[in-house]
C-alpha positions as CSV (number, residue, x, y, z in Angstrom):
1,M,90.6,45.7,51.9
2,K,89.7,49.3,51.2
3,S,89.1,50.1,54.9
4,L,92.6,48.6,55.7
5,D,94.1,50.8,53.0
6,S,92.4,53.9,54.5
7,L,93.6,52.9,58.0
8,F,97.2,52.7,56.7
9,N,96.7,56.1,54.9
10,Y,95.4,57.6,58.1
11,L,98.3,56.4,60.1
12,A,100.8,57.5,57.5
13,D,99.3,61.0,57.5
14,S,99.1,61.3,61.3
15,G,101.6,62.9,63.5
16,V,103.7,61.4,66.3
17,V,101.2,62.5,69.0
18,T,98.3,60.8,67.3
19,H,100.4,57.6,67.0
20,L,101.1,57.8,70.8
21,V,97.5,58.5,71.6
22,L,96.2,55.6,69.5
23,G,98.9,53.3,70.9
24,W,98.0,54.3,74.5
25,L,94.3,53.7,73.8
26,S,95.1,50.4,72.2
27,I,96.9,49.3,75.4
28,Y,93.9,50.6,77.4
29,F,91.5,48.6,75.3
30,I,93.5,45.3,75.5
31,T,93.9,45.8,79.3
32,T,90.2,46.4,79.6
33,V,89.3,43.2,77.8
34,W,91.9,41.2,79.7
35,V,90.9,42.4,83.2
36,F,87.2,41.9,82.4
37,I,87.7,38.3,81.2
38,Y,90.0,37.3,84.1
39,R,87.9,39.0,86.8
40,Y,84.6,37.7,85.3
41,L,85.9,34.1,85.4
42,T,87.4,34.5,88.8
43,L,84.3,36.1,90.3
44,S,82.0,33.5,88.7
45,N,84.1,30.8,90.3
46,Y,84.0,32.5,93.7
47,I,80.2,33.0,93.5
48,T,79.6,29.4,92.5
49,R,81.7,28.2,95.5
50,E,80.0,30.5,97.9
51,K,76.5,29.7,96.6
52,N,77.3,26.0,97.1
53,S,78.7,26.6,100.5
54,L,75.5,28.6,101.5
55,E,73.3,25.7,100.3
56,I,75.3,23.3,102.4
57,L,74.8,25.5,105.5
58,F,71.1,25.8,104.7
59,M,70.9,22.0,104.7
60,G,71.8,22.0,108.4
61,Q,75.5,21.5,108.5
62,S,76.9,23.6,111.3
63,N,80.5,23.7,110.1
64,L,81.5,25.9,107.3
65,P,82.5,23.9,104.2
66,R,86.2,24.1,103.1
67,I,85.2,25.5,99.7
68,S,84.1,28.8,101.3
69,M,86.4,31.8,101.3
70,L,85.5,32.2,105.0
71,S,86.7,28.8,106.0
72,S,90.3,29.9,106.4
73,C,89.2,32.2,109.3
74,I,87.7,29.6,111.5
75,K,90.4,27.8,113.5
76,K,88.3,25.8,116.0
77,K,85.0,24.1,115.5
78,G,82.2,26.1,117.1
79,K,84.3,29.2,117.9
80,V,83.0,31.8,115.5
81,S,83.0,35.6,116.2
82,R,81.5,38.3,114.1
83,E,84.7,40.4,114.1
84,I,86.8,37.6,112.6
85,L,84.2,36.7,110.0
86,E,84.0,40.4,109.0
87,V,87.8,40.6,108.6
88,C,87.7,37.5,106.5
89,K,84.9,38.8,104.4
90,H,86.7,42.0,103.7
91,K,89.9,40.1,102.8
92,A,87.9,37.9,100.4
93,L,86.2,41.0,98.8
94,R,89.5,42.8,98.5
95,E,90.9,39.8,96.6
96,A,87.8,39.4,94.5
97,T,87.8,43.1,93.3
98,I,91.4,43.4,92.2
99,G,91.4,45.1,88.8
100,L,88.2,47.1,89.2
101,T,90.2,50.3,89.9
102,I,92.1,49.8,86.6
103,L,88.8,49.7,84.7
104,S,87.6,52.8,86.5
105,I,90.7,54.7,85.6
106,I,90.6,53.6,82.0
107,A,86.9,54.6,81.8
108,S,87.5,58.0,83.1
109,T,90.8,58.9,81.4
110,A,90.4,57.4,77.9
111,P,88.1,60.1,76.6
112,F,90.6,62.8,77.7
113,I,93.5,61.0,76.1
114,G,91.5,60.9,72.8
115,L,90.5,64.5,73.2
116,F,94.2,65.4,73.7
117,G,95.1,63.7,70.4
118,T,92.3,65.5,68.6
119,V,93.3,68.9,69.9
120,V,97.0,68.4,68.9
121,E,95.9,67.2,65.4
122,I,93.7,70.3,65.0
123,L,96.4,72.6,66.2
124,E,98.9,71.1,63.7
125,A,96.3,71.4,60.9
126,F,95.6,75.0,61.6
127,S,99.3,75.9,61.9
128,K,99.8,74.3,58.4
129,L,96.7,76.2,57.1
130,G,97.9,79.5,58.6
131,G,101.1,79.2,56.6
132,G,99.5,80.5,53.4
133,A,97.1,77.7,52.4
134,R,93.6,78.7,51.5
135,A,91.3,78.0,54.4
136,S,88.1,76.7,52.7
137,L,85.6,74.1,53.9
138,D,87.0,71.7,51.4
139,V,90.4,71.9,53.0
140,I,89.4,72.2,56.7
141,A,86.7,69.5,56.8
142,P,88.9,66.5,56.0
143,V,91.5,67.7,58.5
144,I,89.0,68.1,61.3
145,S,87.4,64.7,60.6
146,K,90.8,63.0,60.6
147,A,91.6,64.7,63.9
148,L,88.3,63.5,65.5
149,V,89.4,59.9,65.1
150,A,91.4,60.2,68.4
151,T,88.3,61.4,70.3
152,A,86.2,58.6,68.9
153,A,88.9,56.0,69.8
154,G,88.9,57.4,73.4
155,I,85.2,57.1,73.7
156,L,85.2,53.7,72.1
157,T,87.7,52.6,74.7
158,A,85.9,54.2,77.7
159,I,82.5,52.7,77.0
160,P,83.5,49.0,77.5
161,A,85.7,49.9,80.4
162,Y,82.9,51.7,82.2
163,S,80.3,48.9,81.4
164,F,82.7,46.1,82.5
165,H,83.5,48.0,85.7
166,L,79.8,48.3,86.6
167,F,79.1,44.6,85.6
168,L,82.0,43.3,87.8
169,K,81.1,45.6,90.6
170,R,77.6,44.0,90.6
171,K,79.2,40.5,90.6
172,A,81.3,41.5,93.6
173,F,78.2,42.7,95.4
174,E,76.6,39.3,94.7
175,L,79.7,37.6,96.2
176,S,79.5,39.9,99.2
177,S,75.8,38.9,99.7
178,Y,76.6,35.2,99.7
179,L,79.5,35.8,102.2
180,Q,77.2,37.9,104.4
181,M,74.4,35.2,104.4
182,Q,76.9,32.5,105.4
183,M,78.2,34.7,108.2
184,E,74.7,35.3,109.5
185,L,73.9,31.5,109.4
186,L,77.1,30.7,111.2
187,L,76.6,33.3,113.8
188,S,72.9,32.3,114.4
189,D,74.0,28.6,114.8
190,S,76.7,29.5,117.3
191,S,74.3,31.7,119.3
192,L,71.8,28.8,119.4
193,E,74.4,26.5,120.9
194,E,75.3,28.9,123.7
């Protein structure tokens, strides 16, 4: 209860810029969590499907299973070209990595947004202190510690965004590997038939 009171006191004492910065970082944080959960579930589903499809191909089936993301590219049985499969693979990876750019942008800009809030708070504090108030450590220290909250919020938002970006990038690489292995199996089967 005490921490909630101190949060309300902090917000009541903060300026408009700090409210905007903290609101912006809150939106960033919510977006980060949403993109991560959605992309994680989507990529996990894609990887499971492609893994199962690869296992079916390893079992000796020469046709690509319908569950594969590559199956939409193959029109006729037995007619497989590397170029068409490459285009289909890139299309699938493009669809699978939607949202990763947002995480990268959030990870790189959140600390700067927090720093902007800190600088503005410190400038406001020093302008108030320059107006005749005594500038002692007892007066300046609380003002600066209050101003640093925006920087901490920016860093706290950037760390999960960066971590989630790298994690999802690794999942996308795993998906790419499964798609590439399927392509190689399909192409090796079609070259054996010729």
